[in-house]
Every structure is written in C-alpha cells, then in structure tokens.
C-alpha positions in Angstrom: -24.9 3.1 13.9 -26.7 -0.2 13.8 -27.6 0.3 10.2 -24.0 0.9 9.2 -22.9 -2.3 11.0 -25.6 -4.4 9.4 -24.4 -7.3 7.2 -25.2 -7.2 3.4 -25.4 -10.2 1.1 -25.3 -10.3 -2.7 -28.6 -11.3 -4.4 -29.2 -12.2 -8.0 -32.6 -11.2 -9.4 -34.8 -11.6 -12.5 -37.7 -9.5 -13.6 -39.5 -7.5 -16.3 -39.3 -3.8 -17.0 -42.3 -1.5 -17.9 -42.2 -2.7 -21.5 -42.3 -6.4 -20.5 -38.7 -7.1 -21.4 -37.0 -9.7 -19.2 -33.9 -8.4 -17.4 -31.7 -9.7 -14.6 -28.9 -8.4 -12.4 -27.2 -8.5 -9.0 -27.7 -6.3 -5.9 -26.1 -6.1 -2.5 -28.7 -5.8 0.3 -29.7 -6.9 3.8 -32.6 -9.0 2.6 -34.6 -10.1 -0.5 -37.5 -7.9 0.6 -35.4 -4.8 0.3 -34.2 -6.0 -3.1 -37.8 -6.4 -4.3 -38.7 -2.9 -2.9 -35.7 -1.2 -4.6 -36.5 -2.9 -8.0 -40.1 -1.9 -7.8 -39.1 1.8 -7.2 -37.0 1.4 -10.4 -40.0 0.3 -12.4 -38.9 -3.4 -12.4 -41.3 -6.2 -11.5 -39.2 -8.8 -9.8 -40.1 -12.4 -10.6 -37.1 -14.1 -8.9 -34.8 -13.0 -6.1 -32.2 -15.4 -4.7 -29.1 -15.0 -2.5 -26.0 -15.5 -4.5 -23.9 -18.4 -3.3 -20.5 -17.5 -1.9 -17.6 -18.8 -4.0 -15.2 -21.3 -2.6 -12.3 -19.9 -0.6 -13.8 -16.4 -0.8 -12.7 -15.9 -4.4 -15.0 -14.6 -7.1 -12.5 -15.3 -9.8 -11.2 -11.8 -10.2 -8.1 -10.0 -9.1 -7.6 -8.8 -5.6 -8.8 -5.3 -5.0 -5.7 -3.0 -4.6 -5.6 0.5 -3.1 -4.8 1.8 -6.6 -8.2 0.5 -7.7 -9.9 2.5 -5.0 -7.9 5.6 -6.2 -9.0 5.1 -9.8 -12.6 4.5 -8.6 -12.5 7.8 -6.7 -11.3 9.7 -9.7 -13.9 8.1 -11.9 -16.7 9.0 -9.5 -15.4 12.6 -9.1 -15.3 13.0 -12.9 -18.8 11.6 -13.3 -20.3 13.8 -10.6 -18.6 16.9 -11.8 -20.1 16.2 -15.2 -23.6 16.3 -13.7 -24.2 12.5 -13.7 -26.5 11.5 -10.7 -24.8 9.6 -7.9 -26.6 6.2 -8.5 -26.1 6.4 -12.2 -22.4 7.2 -11.7 -22.0 4.0 -9.6 -23.8 2.0 -12.3 -21.6 3.3 -15.1 -18.3 2.9 -13.2 -19.3 -0.5 -11.8 -20.5 -2.1 -15.0 -17.4 -0.8 -16.8 -14.9 -2.3 -14.5 -12.9 -5.3 -15.7 -12.3 -6.8 -12.2 -15.3 -8.8 -11.0 -14.4 -8.2 -7.4 -14.2 -4.4 -7.9 -17.5 -4.5 -9.9 -19.3 -6.3 -7.1 -17.9 -3.9 -4.5 -19.1 -0.8 -6.5 -22.5 -2.3 -7.4 -22.9 -3.4 -3.7 -22.4 0.2 -2.5 -24.8 1.4 -5.3 -27.5 -1.0 -4.0 -27.1 0.3 -0.4 -27.4 3.9 -1.6 -30.5 2.9 -3.6 -32.0 1.3 -0.5 -31.9 4.7 1.2 -28.6 4.7 3.0 -26.2 7.6 3.0 -23.1 7.1 0.8 -20.9 7.4 3.9 -22.8 4.6 5.6 -22.7 2.4 2.5 -18.9 2.9 2.3 -18.4 2.3 6.0 -19.7 -1.3 5.5 -16.5 -2.0 3.5 -13.8 -0.9 6.0 -11.3 -3.1 4.2 -11.4 -0.8 1.2 -12.7 2.5 2.6 -10.9 3.6 5.7 -12.2 6.0 8.4 -10.6 9.0 6.6 -12.4 8.2 3.3 -15.7 7.7 5.1 -15.4 10.9 7.2 -14.6 13.0 4.2 -17.6 11.6 2.3 -19.8 12.2 5.4 -18.6 15.8 5.7 -19.3 16.3 2.0 -22.8 14.9 2.3 -23.6 17.0 5.4 -22.3 20.3 3.8 -23.9 19.5 0.4 -20.4 19.6 -1.4 -20.0 15.9 -2.1 -18.9 16.6 -5.7 -16.1 18.9 -4.5 -15.1 16.5 -1.7 -14.9 13.5 -4.2 -12.4 15.5 -6.2 -10.3 16.2 -3.1 -10.5 12.5 -2.1 -9.5 11.4 -5.6 -6.5 13.8 -5.5 -5.6 12.6 -2.0 -5.7 8.9 -2.9 -3.7 9.5 -6.1 -1.0 11.4 -4.2 -0.7 8.9 -1.4 -0.5 5.9 -3.8 2.2 7.8 -5.7 4.2 8.1 -2.5 3.8 4.4 -1.8 4.9 3.6 -5.3 8.1 5.6 -4.9 8.9 3.8 -1.6 8.3 0.4 -3.3 10.5 1.5 -6.1 13.3 2.3 -3.7 13.0 -1.1 -2.1 12.5 -3.2 -5.3 15.9 -2.8 -7.0 18.2 -3.8 -4.1 15.8 -6.6 -3.1 15.7 -8.0 -6.6 19.5 -7.9 -6.9 20.0 -9.6 -3.5 17.6 -12.4 -4.5 19.4 -12.9 -7.9 22.8 -12.9 -6.1 21.6 -15.6 -3.8 20.3 -17.7 -6.7 23.4 -17.3 -8.8 25.7 -18.1 -5.8 23.6 -21.2 -5.0 23.8 -22.4 -8.6 27.6 -22.0 -8.6 28.0 -23.7 -5.2 25.8 -26.7 -6.1 26.5 -27.3 -9.8 29.7 -25.6 -11.0 32.2 -25.6 -8.2 31.9 -29.4 -7.5 33.1 -30.0 -11.1 36.2 -28.0 -10.4 36.6 -29.8 -7.0 36.6 -33.2 -8.7 39.4 -31.9 -11.1 41.4 -30.5 -8.2 41.4 -33.9 -6.3 43.8 -35.3 -8.9 45.8 -32.1 -9.0 48.7 -33.3 -6.9 49.5 -30.1 -5.1 48.2 -28.1 -2.1 45.3 -25.8 -3.0 45.2 -22.1 -2.1 43.4 -21.3 1.1 40.8 -19.3 -0.8 40.0 -22.3 -3.0 39.9 -24.7 -0.1 37.4 -22.3 1.7 35.1 -22.1 -1.4 35.3 -25.9 -2.1 34.4 -26.5 1.6 31.4 -24.2 1.4 30.3 -25.9 -1.8 30.4 -29.3 -0.1 28.2 -27.9 2.6 25.8 -26.5 0.0 25.6 -29.8 -1.9 25.1 -31.8 1.3 22.6 -29.4 3.0 21.1 -27.3 0.2 17.5 -28.2 1.2 18.2 -27.1 4.8 19.8 -23.8 3.7 16.9 -23.0 1.4 14.4 -24.0 4.0 16.2 -21.9 6.6 16.2 -18.8 4.4 12.5 -19.3 3.5 11.6 -19.9 7.2 13.5 -16.7 8.3 11.7 -14.6 5.6 8.3 -16.1 6.4 8.9 -15.8 10.2 9.9 -12.2 10.0 6.8 -11.4 7.8 4.4 -13.2 10.2 6.1 -11.6 13.3 5.7 -8.2 11.7 2.1 -8.9 11.0 1.1 -10.5 14.3 3.4 -8.8 16.9 2.6 -5.1 17.5 5.8 -4.7 19.5 8.0 -6.1 16.7 6.1 -4.1 14.1 6.5 -0.8 16.0 10.2 -1.5 16.7 10.8 -2.2 13.0 9.1 1.1 12.1 11.2 3.0 14.6 14.3 1.4 13.3 13.4 2.1 9.7 13.5 5.9 10.3 17.1 5.6 11.5 18.5 3.7 8.5 21.0 5.5 6.4 19.7 7.0 3.2 16.4 5.0 3.2 15.4 6.4 6.6 15.5 9.9 5.2 13.2 8.9 2.4 10.7 7.4 4.9 10.8 10.6 7.0 10.0 12.8 4.0 7.3 10.4 2.8 5.7 10.4 6.2 5.7 14.2 6.4 4.2 14.4 2.9 1.4 12.1 4.0 0.8 14.1 7.2 0.6 17.3 5.3 -1.6 15.9 2.5 -4.0 14.2 4.8 -4.4 17.2 7.2 -4.8 19.6 4.3 -7.6 17.4 2.8 -9.4 17.0 6.1 -9.1 20.7 7.0 -10.3 21.9 3.5 -13.3 19.6 3.9 -14.3 21.5 7.0 -13.5 18.7 9.5 -12.5 20.3 12.9 -8.8 20.1 13.5 -9.0 18.0 16.7 -11.2 15.4 14.9 -9.0 15.5 11.8 -5.9 14.6 13.8 -7.3 11.0 14.5 -7.5 10.3 10.7 -4.1 12.0 10.2 -2.5 9.7 12.8 -4.0 6.7 11.1 -2.7 7.7 7.7 0.8 8.6 8.9 2.2 5.2 8.1 4.7 5.2 10.9 4.1 4.6 14.6 6.6 7.3 15.7 4.7 10.0 13.9 1.3 8.4 14.7 2.0 8.6 18.4 3.3 12.2 18.1 0.2 13.3 16.2 -2.1 11.8 18.8 -0.2 13.7 21.5 -0.5 16.9 19.4 -4.3 16.3 19.1 -4.6 16.2 22.9 -2.6 19.5 23.2 -4.6 21.2 20.5 -7.8 20.2 22.3 -6.6 22.2 25.3 -6.0 25.3 23.2 -2.4 24.9 22.0 -1.7 26.1 18.5 -0.8 23.4 15.9 2.6 25.0 15.2 3.5 24.9 18.9 2.5 21.3 19.3 4.5 20.3 16.2 7.6 22.2 17.5 7.5 20.3 20.8 7.6 16.9 19.1 10.9 17.6 17.4 9.9 15.5 14.4 9.1 18.1 11.9 11.6 20.3 10.0 11.6 24.0 10.8 10.4 24.8 7.3 7.2 22.8 7.8 6.5 24.4 11.2 7.0 27.9 9.7 4.6 27.1 6.8 2.0 25.9 9.3 2.5 29.1 11.4 2.0 31.3 8.4 -1.2 29.3 7.6 -2.5 29.7 11.1 -1.9 33.4 11.1 -3.4 34.0 7.6 -6.3 31.5 7.9 -5.1 29.4 5.0 -3.6 26.4 6.8 -5.0 24.0 4.2 -3.3 25.8 1.4 0.1 25.9 3.2 -0.1 22.2 4.1 -0.8 21.4 0.4 2.3 23.3 -0.5 4.3 21.4 2.1 2.9 18.1 0.7 3.8 19.0 -2.9 7.4 20.0 -1.8 8.0 16.8 0.2 6.4 14.5 -2.5 8.9 16.0 -5.0 11.7 15.5 -2.4 10.8 11.9 -2.1 10.8 11.5 -5.9 14.3 13.1 -6.1 15.6 11.1 -3.2 14.5 7.8 -4.7 16.1 8.7 -8.0 19.3 9.7 -6.2 19.3 6.5 -4.2 18.8 4.4 -7.3 21.7 6.1 -9.0 23.9 5.5 -5.9 22.7 1.9 -5.4 23.5 0.7 -9.0 27.3 1.0 -8.9 27.3 -0.1 -5.2 25.3 -3.3 -6.0 27.4 -4.0 -9.1 30.5 -3.7 -7.0 29.1 -6.2 -4.4 28.1 -8.6 -7.1 31.5 -8.3 -8.8 33.3 -9.1 -5.5 31.0 -12.0 -4.7 30.9 -13.7 -8.1 34.4 -12.6 -9.1 35.8 -14.0 -5.8 34.3 -17.4 -6.5 35.7 -17.4 -10.1 39.2 -16.3 -8.9 39.1 -19.0 -6.2 38.5 -21.6 -8.9 41.2 -20.4 -11.2 44.0 -19.9 -8.6 45.0 -23.5 -8.7 45.5 -23.3 -12.5 48.4 -20.9 -11.9 50.0 -23.7 -9.8 49.7 -26.2 -12.6 53.0 -25.1 -14.0 54.8 -25.9 -10.7 53.3 -29.5 -10.7 54.3 -30.1 -14.3 
C-alpha cells in the first residue's frame, strides 16, 4: 500500500546504448537511482539523469486529458496485447504515438513504473484522477488471474460504452442550452441597440403608444441603463450554481434527485443510470470480482446519488445472504424487466451475460429517447423563439398602425 501511494516525478535522461549511440528520453520514477537502474537493465548506460522541472501553472502545453482519451488508450492497449505485443512495449508504442503531450507523459509514466517492478494495477492507482477504483480493480483482478489481456478488452468495451452514454446525455442538453443562450444574446441586442432607435422615433409620434409597446420600450430603457448589471447578474448566477454544485454535497445530491423527476429528461437519466449499473456490474462480475466487492465500484459508477445509495444498501443485504434480484426489488428503482433478467441470470449462473443484455437494451433506449427528445424540442424551441422575437417585433410595429389616425 505504501508503494502505491509513493510520489513519482518525471526525470529526463541521457545515455548510450550497447552500440555507443547517444540516446535520451523521459521516465517517471520515485528517484534518479531507480531511473539509472531501469536504464541499465535495458542495456543503456546513463550519463545524465535530472528531474524535469514542473511547468508553470501545472500545464505541459498539451490538451487536458479527457475520459475519452482514457477509453481510446484502453482500446489501444487491448489491441496491442491481443496481438501478442509485450506489456511494456505496448505502453511505449501507444505513448510515443500519442499527439497530446499530457497523455504521452501519463502513459510513459505508467510504463516507467511497470519497468521499475511495480504491478500494472499499482502503477495505475498512482493516477486516480484518470484511473478510478473500478479500472484499477479490474486490472488487479486480471493480473491475479493471469487474464490481463481479456480484462483489458472488457475494460476498453466498458469505457467505450460509458463514454457513449455520457455523449448522448450531453447531446440531449446541448441543443436547448445553445438555443437559450442565443435567445438571450439576440434579445439583449434588440433591447440595447434596436428598440431605442424605435423609441426615439415614437417620442415625436404625437399619440399614445399601445401598452405592449410601452412595456417593451420600458424594458429596453432598463437594459440600456443597467445592461452591465444584468449581464453580471446572469454570469454570477451561473457561476454561483456551478460552484455550489461542485462544493456543496447537499446541493449536488438534491440536484441529482430533482433531475430524475424532470419531465422527459428525467426518464433519459433513469435509463442511462440503469445502463451504467448493468454494464459496470456485468464487467466486474465477468472479471471474477465477488458480487459484494463489485457493488462498491458499481455504486461509484452509477452517476446518481439516488441509485448509488440504493446500490450500497443492496450490497449490505447481499452480504447477509439476500439474492441480488430480491435486493433490487426492495429498492423500487429498477423496472420489472431488469429484475426478471437478473433473476434468470442468477438461476442459470449467467448473470454477467444477462446484465450485458440489459445494458445493451437500455443504451439503445437512451439513444432512441435522445433522438425523440431532439425531434420534440426543435419545434417547441422554434415556437418559443418565434413568440419571443416576434413579440418584440410586433410591439415595435403596432404604433405604425396608429400613424394613420394621427395623420
């Protein structure tokens, strides 16, 4: 455990190989002595080893490492290993070929730890920001059982499926969010620059303005006078909610509970959470991880506090001898079809296969629900924009119809 928690630094080195050719490179290690020892085992005579200075503000000039990068890395490693390429060489090939310097340093750092004699699971555990407990536990199970190649394939599939689910949820949120932002921007432009031009014209109009026009002109006057306060207030609310969601556990959990009850979108979230639950548990179970131990990782991967809490309670019941299907039924969070599939899996001894089928079904359901919601949102958002922008235009043109009366 102490070894897994030890801090690693990046070292740059120079040396000569067996033919006398000068070479250089980088390696993540816990000390320069370890770097020299690893290089000598590789047939390299180190002439210079120096700790690499940390870049300002923690940036190495590359893009931020995204979960999608870890999914691609997992698939690349699985492909390399299934092709018979040794583990260390696989890391070298994948790491050197990566375009993102941050990802390259991460992969080569893990490679250096493995070369230094650490288990792959321990090397990955040193990077909890990118490799969570579920990932590390699966790798550890694969190393212990001698089926790391097979487990890397399962991990790659799992990461790809979960990232696909996240992508669908983001897709469901992106369109209405983008339209709302554009609606606010367009309305602000009209209020600040366009409507004041009409208001100046209407002051010499010589007749009473319609109530709708008076309301819009008054709102425009407020926008012109206090636009900086309005923009600052909107930005402050957005930033405040974001920080509150990140820093306050109670607020975050309350928001997650509320999200499941939203019309249309809540149903998508429920299906996505069930898909993640089934996919994670199927992957852990097929890796040979005991059910009670697997439930901890499943709860962490659920993505919603309501289901995470329920899964932990299920874990406690399973530990006392309760069947998984019974524990699921008592929670009243899982559809009857899911419970029946789990029951069949428990009776037939193929629970991982049944859970994989459940995950496939609900992932397709999420995909269909997102497409249906997008089709529904398009005319609805167009109608809202039409009423909003059209209302402003009508309010400005109503006085023109009174022009005849004045003349």
